[in-house]
DOKOL-135153 format. One line per 10 residues: their letters; for each residue x, y, z of N, C-alpha, C, CB. Coordinates in steps of 0.001 Angstrom, whole numbers, padded with zeros to 6 digits. Glycine has a CB too. Layout:
BEGIN
a	X:Y:Z:X:Y:Z:X:Y:Z:X:Y:Z  ...;
This chain:
BEGIN
mlrrallgms	142411:064420:100644:142664:063140:101400:141072:062453:101955:143781:063568:102819  140827:063386:102882:139327:063094:103449:138271:063060:102332:138845:064271:104524  138275:064049:101035:137318:062965:100290:137571:062064:099539:136556:063365:099610  138771:061759:099121:139005:060182:098862:138494:059271:099709:140330:059816:098850  139148:059581:101035:138498:058455:101897:136886:058448:102203:139196:058513:103275  135829:059534:102378:134672:059663:102205:134240:058889:100661:134443:061152:102387  134772:059123:099757:134112:058217:098465:134219:057258:098573:134459:058260:097247  135504:056851:099117:135641:055083:099431:134507:054585:100271:137106:054622:100363  134292:055330:101318:133010:054489:102168:131894:054445:101358:132466:055194:103602  131669:055488:100808:130238:055411:099721:130076:053872:099238:130467:056500:098088;
rsqgiknllt	130974:053273:098829:131284:051976:098143:131384:050961:099148:132570:052010:097317  131820:051135:100229:132102:050142:101318:130904:049190:102125:132773:050986:102351  130365:048067:101695:129179:047720:102172:129530:047327:103577:128491:046668:101340  130867:047260:104193:131176:046848:105554:130372:047972:106287:132854:046775:105921  131411:049317:105930:131172:050155:106373:129533:050726:106822:131851:050684:105662  128898:050836:105540:127767:050848:105338:126680:050037:106432:127800:050444:104090  126995:048643:106260:126034:047854:107757:126542:048345:109015:126221:045993:107969  127708:048866:109364:128048:049467:110466:127329:050782:110776:129365:049621:110412  127817:051798:109940:127077:052948:110143:125257:052886:110300:127528:053781:108926  124692:052301:109219:123140:052204:109166:122826:051658:110749:122535:051003:107802;
rlpvtsdvva	123687:050744:111312:123038:050352:112275:123340:051320:113770:123391:048872:112311  124190:052512:113726:124351:052984:114810:122923:053897:115080:125716:053687:114801  122731:054590:116004:121934:054965:116257:121791:056616:116130:121829:054365:117203  121804:057105:114993:122056:058424:114281:120827:059022:114527:122426:058375:112711  120961:059881:114847:119818:060947:115355:118940:061363:113924:120656:062543:116149  117740:061461:113939:117078:061559:112728:117542:062884:112009:115556:061503:112966  118018:063915:112528:118046:065036:112011:119425:065198:110905:117990:065984:113213  120091:064069:111329:121566:064263:110112:120713:063528:108771:123538:063013:110680  119963:062465:108726:119500:062109:107506:118532:063360:107077:118782:060658:107583  117791:063699:107742:116763:064748:107577:117575:066307:107126:115866:064850:109156;
rfvagetvdq	118494:066541:107265:118612:067688:106653:119232:067625:105134:119383:068490:107546  119429:066114:104897:119934:066212:103719:119029:064835:102785:121710:066115:103908  117738:064400:103485:116662:063726:102952:115642:064058:103292:116633:062635:103074  114547:064187:102274:113160:064637:102865:112623:063856:103629:112193:064883:102015  112876:062556:103483:111947:061509:104228:112242:059846:103794:110274:061921:103806  111849:059192:104171:111375:057724:103454:110064:057433:102436:111064:056781:104639  109465:058263:102724:107989:058102:102641:107580:058862:100992:107180:058999:104177  106663:058515:100226:106207:059388:099222:105254:060510:099595:105616:058620:098264  104638:060545:101028:104129:061194:101728:105027:062648:101734:103945:060408:102894  106119:062243:102613:107108:062956:102951:107938:063798:101771:107878:062063:103640;
avaatrqlag	108042:063113:100589:108814:064035:099540:108064:064654:098984:109577:063515:098564  106433:064561:098911:105474:065588:098597:105149:066562:099113:104618:065297:098490  105292:066389:100796:105071:067506:101414:106811:068626:101397:104419:066909:103051  107578:067976:101257:108926:068669:101255:109092:069493:099947:110129:067590:101381  108349:068976:098543:108300:069392:097454:107109:070620:097598:108100:068203:096505  106123:070352:098075:104961:071541:098420:105771:072931:099112:103664:070834:099745  106522:072395:100322:107040:073316:100910:108297:074241:099986:107469:072629:102140  108924:073644:099067:109883:074209:098519:109331:075142:097482:110770:073270:098066  108375:074456:096663:107943:075069:095772:106748:076585:096265:107381:073853:094953  106428:076469:097651:106080:077503:098106:106890:078465:098053:105732:077367:099077;
aglkitidhl	108165:078387:098487:108991:079663:098491:109751:079791:097444:109828:079813:099562  109062:079572:096437:109416:079510:095009:110745:079227:094175:109104:080563:094660  111085:077854:094669:112010:077174:094159:111382:075984:093355:112911:076812:095195  112534:075568:092714:111791:074654:091491:112655:073241:091979:112168:075303:089461  112203:071867:091820:112368:070800:092266:112622:069532:091537:111542:070743:092878  113951:068687:091882:113954:067544:090940:114120:066805:092269:115157:067388:089577  113415:065448:092214:112830:064522:092835:113766:063233:092690:111446:064402:092322  114388:062517:093504:115254:061506:093351:114664:060342:094383:116777:062029:093642  114558:059205:093996:113966:058189:094723:115291:057300:094786:112574:057510:094010  115948:057406:096071:117053:057019:096139:117189:055180:096578:117632:058069:097094;
gedttsraqa	118269:054877:095432:118516:053477:095187:119275:053355:094191:117452:052713:094986  120409:052328:094653:121658:052639:093280:122018:051156:093630:123295:054160:093455  122208:050065:094476:122208:049088:094580:121354:047984:094239:122409:049181:095311  120768:048110:092993:119713:047419:092445:120181:045677:092075:119269:048345:091074  120136:044853:092615:120858:043367:092075:120068:042422:091584:121566:042578:093116  118597:042668:091431:117655:042068:090995:116460:042773:090147:117290:041508:092011  115756:041969:089056:114629:042507:087980:113533:043271:089110:113748:040969:086917  113236:042193:090538:112084:042747:090810:112422:044331:091679:111217:041569:091668  113713:043779:092065:114041:045676:092572:113954:046815:091740:115531:046005:092996  114305:046712:090411:114472:047329:089743:112698:047753:089367:115497:046722:088887;
davalayvdl	111996:046519:088853:110333:046824:089194:109982:047659:090207:109563:045635:089587  110280:047708:091065:109917:048287:092260:110156:049526:092161:110477:047801:093336  111642:050137:091837:111872:051240:091555:110757:052101:090591:113084:051089:091082  110924:051561:089646:110208:051943:088647:108483:052169:089039:110514:050870:087577  108358:051417:089532:106474:051644:090095:106577:052665:091286:105525:049880:090905  107982:053215:092045:107825:054034:092870:107831:055346:092446:108565:053827:093690  108617:055623:091127:108603:056638:090496:107411:057054:089845:109471:056557:089787  106865:056001:089217:105105:056487:088552:104186:056714:089799:104161:055006:087472  104570:056471:090868:103351:056513:092254:103775:058118:092256:103725:055325:094191  104992:058381:092591:105632:059822:092816:104812:060931:091780:107455:059761:092402;
lgrlreaelt	105104:060205:090444:104494:061691:089666:103305:061547:089526:104977:062124:088217  102167:060338:089851:101044:060559:090216:100560:061643:091236:100767:059533:090518  101069:061376:092114:100925:061847:093366:101391:063361:093273:101721:060964:094383  102345:064206:092442:102800:065253:092407:101745:065717:091359:104258:065297:092186  101180:064701:090512:099972:065547:089567:099085:066038:090424:099073:064670:088475  098553:064888:091398:097449:064830:092350:097672:066590:093154:097706:063205:093580  098613:066735:093495:099103:067741:094320:099418:068932:093686:100154:067337:094976  099091:069353:092331:099299:070416:091613:100809:071013:091855:098201:071359:091937  101700:069934:091292:103148:070342:091811:104048:070047:090631:103676:069467:093206  103092:069638:089397:104280:069371:088504:104630:070485:087691:104061:068236:087612;
gaaevsvkls	104245:071688:088052:104665:073044:087400:106165:073047:088139:103507:074564:087814  106203:073019:089003:107675:073146:089842:108519:072202:090075:107576:073515:091064  108108:070562:089876:108772:069790:090406:109103:068542:089273:108076:069485:091654  110297:067954:089023:110442:066911:088205:111071:065785:088976:111191:067293:087037  111525:064778:087773:112055:063561:088898:113783:063572:088200:110934:061517:088686  114861:063190:088888:115995:062700:088401:115766:061021:088816:117358:063540:089075  116415:060385:087874:116703:058957:087693:117693:058203:087810:116508:058678:086829  118074:057650:088813:119698:056765:088210:119472:055246:087599:120962:056427:089751  119745:055393:086354:119719:054246:085702:120183:052579:086534:120643:054660:084547  120954:053218:087348:121596:051886:088271:120123:050862:089178:122910:052814:089832;
algqqlpdge	119393:052128:089309:118608:051561:090412:117378:050820:089351:118000:052915:091679  117479:051138:088192:116488:050691:087167:117085:049468:086466:116150:051860:086102  118149:049185:087107:118466:047102:086512:119430:047785:085577:116754:045711:085383  120461:048962:085209:121419:048776:084461:122600:047928:084729:121723:049792:084237  122737:047478:085964:124096:046575:086156:123722:044807:086105:124846:047019:087890  122249:044595:085590:122092:043179:085867:122360:042954:084330:120552:042593:086613  122414:041551:084117:122416:041085:082645:121103:041740:081982:122384:039340:082523  121923:042089:080711:121053:042891:079729:120407:043959:080578:119900:041970:078953  121335:044801:081072:121099:045491:081956:120323:047044:081165:122500:045552:082787  121063:047405:080026:121009:048750:079466:119496:048527:078964:122264:049156:078227;
kialehahti	118787:047192:078436:117511:047133:078242:116338:047106:078980:117449:046431:077752  116980:046684:080178:116150:046752:081546:115910:048162:081659:116927:046165:082934  116735:048670:082126:117005:050306:082133:116217:050850:081298:118382:050813:081751  116716:050989:080069:115693:051567:079061:114220:051703:079389:115717:050761:077897  113843:050092:079239:112480:050208:079397:111757:050808:080301:112091:049297:079425  112589:050344:081800:111745:051497:082998:111770:052813:083001:112168:051422:084340  113010:053369:081957:112887:054884:081967:111799:055326:080958:114300:055585:081589  111568:054573:079824:110966:054676:079125:109282:054643:079886:111502:053801:078204  109213:053856:080503:107720:054141:081667:107450:055364:082304:107742:053271:083001  108726:055295:083052:108514:056505:084223:108538:058293:083116:110380:056344:085724;
caaaetagtt	109171:058195:081892:109092:059301:080821:107752:059415:080709:109773:059038:079415  106962:058375:080031:105850:058518:079657:104548:058803:081272:105726:057115:078648  105035:058470:082120:104257:059069:083267:104559:060388:083854:104328:058228:084306  105785:061056:083746:105967:062082:083413:105342:063161:082986:106453:061915:082967  105402:062660:081193:104787:063286:080166:103121:063547:080530:105049:062372:078871  102721:062367:081083:101070:062110:081625:100927:063174:082495:100677:060598:082508  101960:063540:083695:101725:064237:084765:102158:065800:084760:102333:063517:085764  102625:066316:083429:103209:067324:082888:104282:067801:083038:102722:068028:082969  105376:066826:083218:106569:067236:084086:107709:066579:082987:106561:066484:085901  108604:066410:083546:110180:065888:082880:111021:065021:083751:111222:067187:082573;
vtldaedhtt	111656:064240:083056:112967:063485:083765:114164:064157:083410:113186:061927:083318  114979:063632:084538:116629:063788:084126:117212:062725:084599:117463:065046:084711  118037:062044:083698:118977:060855:083884:120021:061308:084826:119647:060338:082508  120547:060658:086269:121407:060998:086918:122742:060502:085896:121188:060442:088352  123854:061307:086076:125202:060560:086047:125727:059648:087263:126228:061593:085860  126501:058796:086981:127047:057784:088242:128428:057809:087575:126236:055970:088496  129495:056694:088027:130408:056802:087794:130870:056469:086279:130817:056300:088687  132388:056563:086056:132322:056683:084781:132172:055617:083926:133217:057250:084467  132055:054038:084458:131850:053258:083543:130481:053000:082838:132292:052310:083995  129677:053841:083477:128121:053697:083221:127776:054880:082171:127159:053875:084745;
tdstlsvlre	129116:055974:082034:128385:056892:080979:128227:056808:079494:128902:057995:081061  128770:055681:078884:128406:055535:077644:126872:054699:077578:129627:054810:076929  126529:054114:078473:125342:053454:078769:124251:054421:078935:125488:052630:079935  124465:055073:079657:123751:056192:080203:123140:057195:078905:124843:057019:081235  124421:057613:078351:123872:058512:077277:123416:057964:075896:124875:059477:077000  123795:056415:075997:122679:055728:074996:121677:055547:075213:122779:054711:074594  121131:055640:076502:119645:055458:076721:119027:056805:076837:119320:054606:078015  119537:057765:077044:119364:059274:076791:119178:059131:075270:120725:060334:077291  119553:059052:074306:119148:059147:073077:118059:058497:072611:119998:058883:072418  117960:056926:072975:117060:056627:072722:115939:057246:073506:117201:055548:072675;
lrrdfprtga	115906:057619:074805:114756:058236:075385:114044:059655:074347:115341:058756:076972  115151:060120:073849:114735:061467:073286:113836:061541:071913:116039:062229:073022  113973:060301:071619:113160:060009:070399:111722:060277:070758:113346:058505:069882  111170:059732:071914:109755:059773:072440:109355:060903:073375:109492:058537:073157  110563:061296:073950:110647:062327:074995:111872:063091:075185:110383:061763:076185  111705:064155:073707:112729:064774:073697:113475:066181:074678:112546:064955:072590  112574:066188:075881:112697:066859:077064:113822:066115:078053:111260:066936:077695  113999:064615:077993:114726:064278:078843:115997:064770:078973:114720:063246:078799  116443:065360:080425:117535:065663:080499:118760:064891:080846:117399:066420:081063  120071:065085:080963:121224:064587:081270:122026:065173:082175:121813:064451:080329;
vlqaylyrte	122597:064576:082411:123621:065297:083550:125165:064840:083118:123245:064672:085352  125746:065796:083104:127492:065663:082853:128240:065993:084122:128130:066811:081631  129637:065285:084284:130183:065747:085093:131445:066378:085154:130092:065093:085658  131462:067179:085158:133144:068211:084538:134150:067547:085038:133495:070010:085171  134417:066840:085971:135899:066378:086004:136219:065267:085174:136322:065994:087345  135431:064583:084549:135723:063454:083318:136517:064200:082439:134345:062829:082443  137638:063954:081850:138206:064683:080722:137048:064658:079573:139659:063970:080220  136476:063302:079237:135440:063652:078283:134254:064710:077851:134992:062880:078372  134262:065131:079020:133229:065891:079537:132847:067026:078578:133614:066401:080863  133923:067829:078104:133660:068831:077139:133234:068477:075981:134616:069531:076914;
gdcrdlaveg	133595:067574:075500:133324:066973:074238:131646:066406:074438:134564:065673:073911  131266:066157:075554:129739:065674:075539:128888:066786:075731:129377:064620:076656  129364:067812:076379:128632:069095:076433:128832:069638:074871:129292:070190:077690  129896:069702:073949:129358:069927:072793:128347:069073:072005:130278:070083:072162  128547:067901:071873:127456:067044:071508:126235:067229:072040:127722:065859:071740  125752:067462:073338:124710:068081:073894:124059:069397:073858:124909:067954:074794  124843:070484:073569:124339:071964:073784:123761:072226:072194:125771:073203:074344  122495:071777:072273:121804:071899:070980:120147:072087:071567:122122:070381:069885  119714:072454:070336:118230:073328:070748:117634:071839:071346:117048:074256:069067  116863:072396:072469:116036:071648:073150:116704:070976:074250:115418:070792:072327;
srvrlckgay	117864:070227:073829:118425:069826:075322:118450:070214:076258:119287:069672:075532  118059:069479:077569:118866:069766:079006:119711:069276:079612:118357:069773:079866  120574:069913:080005:121688:069196:080619:122334:069698:082245:122830:069341:079494  121777:069093:083014:122592:069216:084094:124166:069351:084130:122286:068238:084736  125034:070535:084757:126453:070124:084853:126738:070080:086319:127453:071110:084084  127533:068906:086719:127916:069313:088191:129491:068908:087805:127027:068327:089699  130358:068978:089372:131674:068956:089604:131573:067510:089320:132279:069522:090999  130672:066482:090023:131458:064963:089992:131473:064474:091291:133056:064961:089483  130906:063118:091824:131045:062667:093159:131071:061558:093130:130240:062987:094017  132205:061086:092485:132317:059541:092415:133838:059272:092487:131634:058874:090985;
nepesvaftd	134517:058440:093178:136260:058156:093196:136297:058010:091607:136965:056460:094208  136876:058565:091431:137401:057944:089596:138800:058144:089632:136743:058990:087967  139404:057400:089071:140992:057012:088636:141403:058441:087922:141149:055462:087360  142672:058671:088124:142940:059937:087553:143110:059527:085517:144637:060616:088520  143024:058273:085143:143314:058175:084260:141938:058758:083338:143871:056941:084236  141045:059046:084064:139475:059091:083256:139113:060824:083646:137952:057652:084161  139889:060968:085075:139254:062280:085545:140325:062965:086040:138123:062179:086618  140127:064403:086248:140652:065291:086944:140643:064979:088361:140096:066402:086665  141598:065011:089177:141601:064952:090834:142050:066188:091388:142572:063819:091458  142669:066805:091026:143035:068156:091404:141934:069370:091606:143947:068554:090384;
qhevdrayvr	141120:069692:092677:140133:070517:092819:140350:071703:091682:140099:070979:094300  141165:072464:091827:141464:073556:090769:141240:073545:089301:142696:073788:090820  141962:071872:088917:141209:071467:088007:140237:071339:087269:141201:071115:088061  139508:070774:088341:138143:070435:088292:137320:071814:087945:137705:069750:089711  137780:072662:088371:137006:073987:089093:136894:074775:087099:138497:075260:090850  138279:074323:086681:138886:075202:085585:137785:074623:084233:140888:074833:085334  137614:073046:084540:137014:072304:083573:135294:072472:083577:137511:070821:083824  134890:072501:085070:133902:073133:085094:133189:074324:084612:133919:073135:085791  134499:075317:084359:134350:076916:083615:133993:076423:082392:135813:078042:083479  134929:075617:081981:134945:075433:080330:133761:074800:079852:136152:074528:079783;
clkillagpg	133256:073860:080890:131982:073532:080292:130656:074564:080524:131661:072154:080847  130895:075269:081409:130083:076363:081593:130024:077025:080324:130532:077234:082660  131213:077548:079594:131309:078305:078503:130496:077732:077453:132630:078471:078125  130536:076237:077129:130101:075552:075945:128848:075653:076370:130630:074137:075569  127679:075424:077505:126492:075223:077454:125863:076494:077442:126120:074411:078383  126263:077409:078119:125680:078634:077767:125979:079655:076634:125786:079222:078739  126646:079260:075863:126955:079677:074276:125782:078906:073607:128640:079124:073589  125471:077824:073774:124651:077018:072950:123018:077331:073046:124963:075560:073346  122020:076818:072195:120968:077103:072248:120101:075901:073189:120645:077366:070889  120876:075230:073980:120030:074429:074875:119520:075017:076255:120776:073242:075165;
ypmlathdpr	119298:074101:076990:118836:074619:078483:119624:074035:079652:117286:074228:078779  120672:075002:080102:121790:074521:080905:121342:074251:082516:122993:075652:080791  121512:073044:083151:121208:073316:084435:122252:073211:085290:120256:072595:084850  122655:074325:085801:123827:074376:086738:124114:074042:088004:124116:075295:086823  124766:072888:088211:124518:072411:089440:125868:073038:090455:124378:070687:089304  125688:073681:091125:127331:073799:091791:126887:074906:093190:128838:074781:090322  127458:074601:094333:127097:075525:095618:128350:076481:095582:126949:074603:097242  129073:076462:095068:130447:077255:094635:130062:078705:094610:131080:076805:093064  130216:079602:095428:129702:080880:095594:130329:081554:093799:130474:081719:097327  131724:081268:093812:132476:082118:092832:132111:081269:091203:134393:082137:093348;
lieialklar	131792:079721:091216:131376:079287:090096:130022:080065:089688:131262:077835:090212  128951:080007:090619:127820:080769:090703:127903:082156:089731:127632:081090:092228  128517:082616:090259:128690:084440:089869:129234:084272:088191:130315:085523:091150  130465:082989:087985:131145:082960:086991:129571:082594:085706:132573:081721:087292  128814:081782:086067:127852:081264:085526:127199:082381:085067:127167:080417:086290  126949:083298:086211:125758:084271:085962:126336:085387:084988:125159:084981:087449  127697:085468:084843:128021:086368:084162:128171:086189:082660:128983:086753:084699  128446:084608:082456:128511:084161:081284:127084:084121:080634:129178:082930:081344  126084:084000:081551:124432:084106:081032:124611:085274:080456:123080:084143:082184  125114:086462:081225:124655:087876:081081:125438:088274:079902:124910:088844:082388;
dnvrpvdsye	126802:087470:079436:127480:088063:078271:126902:087304:077089:129102:087951:078348  126113:085729:077356:125640:085577:076174:124135:086117:075862:125785:084247:075954  123625:086861:076568:122420:087662:077031:121097:086524:076807:122248:089246:075998  121307:085312:077510:120354:084586:078241:119194:085335:078888:121033:083905:079214  117894:085075:078731:116795:085469:079239:116925:084152:080782:115356:085379:077881  116701:085013:081815:116980:084188:083284:115773:083101:083298:116867:085342:084868  114849:082714:082026:114264:081579:081976:114828:080408:081057:113053:081896:081673  115922:080665:080474:116314:079981:079508:117615:079014:079985:116569:080956:078402  117786:078975:081396:119047:078422:082273:118429:078079:083617:120356:079597:082497  118902:077460:084655:118682:077358:085805:119899:077178:086645:117828:076475:085909;
lqmlygirpt	119607:077424:087955:120820:077159:088888:120250:075741:089627:121160:078607:090108  121173:074847:090153:120351:074085:090872:121456:073579:092151:119644:072850:089856  120654:073298:093093:121591:072971:094243:121112:071949:095075:121856:074112:095096  121672:071041:096464:121494:070048:096906:120427:070294:098199:122781:069492:097100  119357:069667:098269:118519:069777:099284:119366:069702:101150:117420:068467:098869  119323:070941:101391:120120:070843:102955:121326:071499:102605:120499:069171:103657  121473:072133:101705:122998:072523:101328:122844:074016:101119:123668:071718:099865  123304:075382:101615:122945:076702:101771:121705:077094:101169:123910:077478:101315  120657:076645:102136:119448:077057:101993:118953:078574:101563:119005:076731:103093  119530:079133:102466:119858:080390:102789:120040:081149:101492:121039:080411:103661;
eqqrlvnlgh	121197:080545:100900:121640:081327:099610:120521:080938:097989:123527:080722:099343  120121:079481:098444:119022:079374:097465:118024:080231:097336:118440:078363:097589  117553:080794:098648:116279:081505:098954:116767:083309:097672:116146:081799:101363  118352:083629:098607:118473:084826:097868:118577:085190:096341:119393:085245:098321  119018:084018:095828:119190:083537:094705:117566:083893:094030:119743:081941:094851  116800:083132:094660:115208:083216:094137:114499:084787:094514:114189:081847:095059  115089:085369:095248:114630:086534:095548:115106:087373:094539:114942:086929:096812  116252:087355:094154:117056:088118:092870:116478:088067:091458:118491:087486:092672  115372:086696:091436:114832:086695:090238:115464:085327:089200:115138:088202:089688  116432:084638:090273:117115:083537:089196:115987:082159:089470:119153:083059:089709;
qvrvylpygn	116215:081396:088631:115388:080441:088725:116433:079047:089205:114545:080364:087265  116075:078674:090449:117043:077694:091187:115981:076139:091302:117564:078500:093027  116717:075345:091187:115792:073941:091611:116815:073234:092369:115159:072863:090223  116234:072397:093684:116693:072043:094526:116841:070145:093929:115818:072636:095804  117698:069806:094547:117808:068210:094033:117343:067581:095497:119671:067598:093423  116420:067033:095434:115554:066661:096805:115299:064769:096778:113683:067690:096697  116210:064385:097241:116407:062770:097713:114939:062423:098772:118213:062565:098829  114487:061052:098658:114015:060380:099295:114164:059054:099253:113156:060672:099257  113923:058390:100479:113768:056847:100600:114859:056410:101631:113986:056037:099091  114852:055032:101731:114841:054523:103051:116836:054420:102539:113525:052760:103485;
dwygylvrrl	117237:054373:101529:118372:053493:100693:119381:055143:100786:117715:052655:098559  119667:055677:101859:120412:057089:101860:121730:056662:102086:119936:058219:103008  122555:055992:102597:123789:055881:102980:124590:056208:101915:124061:054696:103487  124481:055794:100624:125652:056045:099597:125275:057508:099324:125685:054984:098108  124105:058053:099226:124158:059582:099084:124456:060391:100038:123111:060066:098727  124200:059720:101138:124906:061065:102013:126001:061169:102472:124409:061403:103076  126782:059724:102245:128665:060134:102250:129344:060805:101065:129653:058703:102320  128587:060516:099915:128906:061588:098946:128885:062799:098987:128388:061538:098134  127373:063329:099745:127353:064767:099925:128434:065041:101349:125592:065306:100165  128776:064359:102057:129685:064444:103011:131183:064976:102358:129720:063027:103699;
aerpanvsff	131482:064199:101365:132394:064449:100318:132939:065491:099749:132065:064059:099556  131516:065964:099067:131627:067257:098067:131760:068393:098838:130377:067504:097108  131411:068233:100578:131495:069849:101133:131838:069018:102878:129446:071190:100870  133214:068716:102926:133784:068238:103929:133217:068582:105262:134986:068555:103821  133004:070101:104988:132716:070881:106396:131146:070360:106905:132742:072808:106119  130554:069571:106074:129527:068593:106701:129807:067584:107682:128982:067893:105763  130892:067102:107620:131567:066236:108435:131302:066394:109907:132911:066364:108175  131552:067556:110113:131367:068103:111705:130129:067985:111998:131729:069596:112044  129183:068594:111438:127467:068169:111338:127293:067095:111737:126747:068098:110035  127863:065950:110471:127189:064468:111019:127597:064127:112352:127630:063156:110123;
arslvskn	129149:064430:112481:130072:064172:113839:128972:064236:115095:131429:065536:114062  128551:065571:115037:128026:066021:116206:126728:065306:116564:127849:067438:116116  126014:064707:115171:124898:064315:115652:124828:062832:115688:123894:064890:114957  125856:062284:115420:126670:060441:115760:126353:060504:117776:129482:060379:115174  126735:061733:118096:126650:061537:119447:125548:062413:120399:127997:061772:119870  124492:062964:119590:123349:063846:120020:122291:062463:120577:122638:064989:118498  121689:063447:121414:120654:062395:121816:119489:062370:121149:120282:062485:123105  118811:061285:120756:117540:061206:120139:116609:062264:120581:116962:059926:120377;
């Protein structure tokens, strides 16, 4: 019930307006978000890379309501990629992109989002790195996969994200578990109806394992996004069972979640990539992170009443 309530909050404009006006301490957002500027994002990337971690960077912004906003997000990514190249960080860092931020919900939005994503992919290729298209709510899945197919004509290393709690995802895993395909598998972070998604956590976990088996048995490059220790151990066992080299897959976790475990896994020789968001549009992202891991609510609540 708490998870459903939080996911509802993530789409509530009224609650967003209230919370973003509260005197929340910087530690609340800083735990989960690298900062508001590209300088802060690059600095956080440098620190993580120095610890042996890989990084995927998300310029926060989902509520794009105009072509000008979509243009600005695309330019922000091009700027970020240029800065990463200058800092010699593209060996460790790539970017994650939400098509909604690139105009997917605008009239003729799929075309607009594709144009912007193509520009970002070209900048990433010039910089020597890659792009992964983030998954959003189920109503965008077909459009996002359509854009992915178009992008892969020119940029075959463009990554996809699949959400295990959707009923359709096992089939999508089979379609995408092919040579050269990069696929991030996560549980899912949107408030989906029972008609399209598993809502029981045990069912979601079982679906995640079924998808793991498909991806790790295939010739693609799985990117396994979970903080669940049990699922991580299952993933590593399946990788061993499929005799996968350690550089043929990776684990992924969110910035600020289980950083000690991230480092432990790196020290054991595993590839671990941190999902690193930055920007001032942090509200929806933060609330979904709380929903994914409700234990974080107590941290957030304490920070609301702490002194600046």
